[in-house]
N, C-alpha and C positions, 0 to 999 in steps of 0.2 A: 528297516525301511527308513530312508533319509528323506526328510522334508526340506524342500528348498524354499527359502524365504523369498517371496516375490518383492520386487522393487517398485516403489511408487515413484513415478517420474515427476509429477507436478501436483499441485493442489490449487484450489481457488476458494475465494470467499463468496458466499451467496448474500446479496444485499437486496432487501425490499426497499424500493425507492418510491418517493411521492410523485415524481414527474419523470417518467421514463425517458422522454425525449430530451429534457434538460440534463438529466444524468448522463445520457449517452454523449451529449455534446461536451459536458465537463470532462468526462474521462478521456475523450478524444483530444480536445484542445489543450486542457491544462496538464494532463498526465501523459499525453503521447501514446495512449492505448489505441490499438486497432479495435474498432467497435462494429459489431453487427447487430442482428436482431436480439441477441441476448448477452453476448460476451463482450467484455472489455479486457483485452489481453495486451501485455507488453513484454517484449524480450522473450518470446517463445515460452510463455507462461511463467516467466520470472516473477511477474505480477499478474494476477488474474482474478477477474470478478465475473459472476453471473448476476446480471441486473434483472430484477423482477418487479414489475409494477405492482405496488400494494393495492389491494382492493379498498382499503381504508387508510388514509394518512396516519391514523393513530397506530397502525401496525408497524410503522417505521420507527424502530427503537434502537438507536445506536447504544453501544456499551457506555455506561456512565463512568467517568473517571479513568478510562484506559483506552487502549487501542482496540479497533475492530479487526485490523490486519497489521502485521509487522513484517517488513521485508529486510533482508540482509544484503549488504553490498560487500564486495571483496576488500576495498581499500577506502581510506578516508578521502582520497582524491576523487574517487568515483562518486562517493557520497556527496562531496561538495559540488561536483559537476551536475549531479542529479538535482540537488537543491537549486542551483542557479537556473537550470532548465525549467523546473517547476515554477519558480518565482517569476521568471521571464514570461511564462505562458499563463500567468494569472491564477495559479493554484492558491487556495486559501490556506495560509500558513498558520499553524497552531503554535509551534515552537521553532525558532531559528536553530541552526546546528549548535550543539553544545557538547562539551567533553566531560567525562567523568573518569577518574583514575581508580584502578583496582589493583589488587595484589598481582594479578596475572598480566595487566597491561592497561591500555586506554580504550575506552568506548566512546564513540561519537554518534550522535543521533539527532534527528529532527522529526517533526510531524506535520502533516497537513490534514485537512478535512474536506469532505465533499459537501455538496449543497444540502444534503440531508443531515449532516452532522457526524457522519462516520469518520472516525480518526484512523489515519494510515500512518504508521511509524516506519522510519527507515533508519538503519544503523549499521555501523561497521566497527570492528575491533582490531587492535594491533597489540602484539605482545611487547613487553618491556624489552629494551635493548640490553 
């Protein structure tokens, strides 16, 4: 009997938020997401969140010292364009784009945060020539 491995098409991050309406506006205006009663989606789930109103603001607990979500871009040029878009729309910048070099190539990344302090990282790599 052969077992076929099922393919996962997309995933998303579930975020407890302190102010649902403000979060919806931020994800729509600053990040360019399509937002409805629960979902904040961009690029056909290339970036996806389920926003849930926290019963108690103390329940909103972003990861400390690292990202809550990390998204990959195909090229450095696309990464730069995304950063310019976010910055132009008022996204809260945590780190400007920076480059690190590795044996295999070059990695470039930046990070933003939302109004509750959730950090979203974005990066792209390129192999050495």
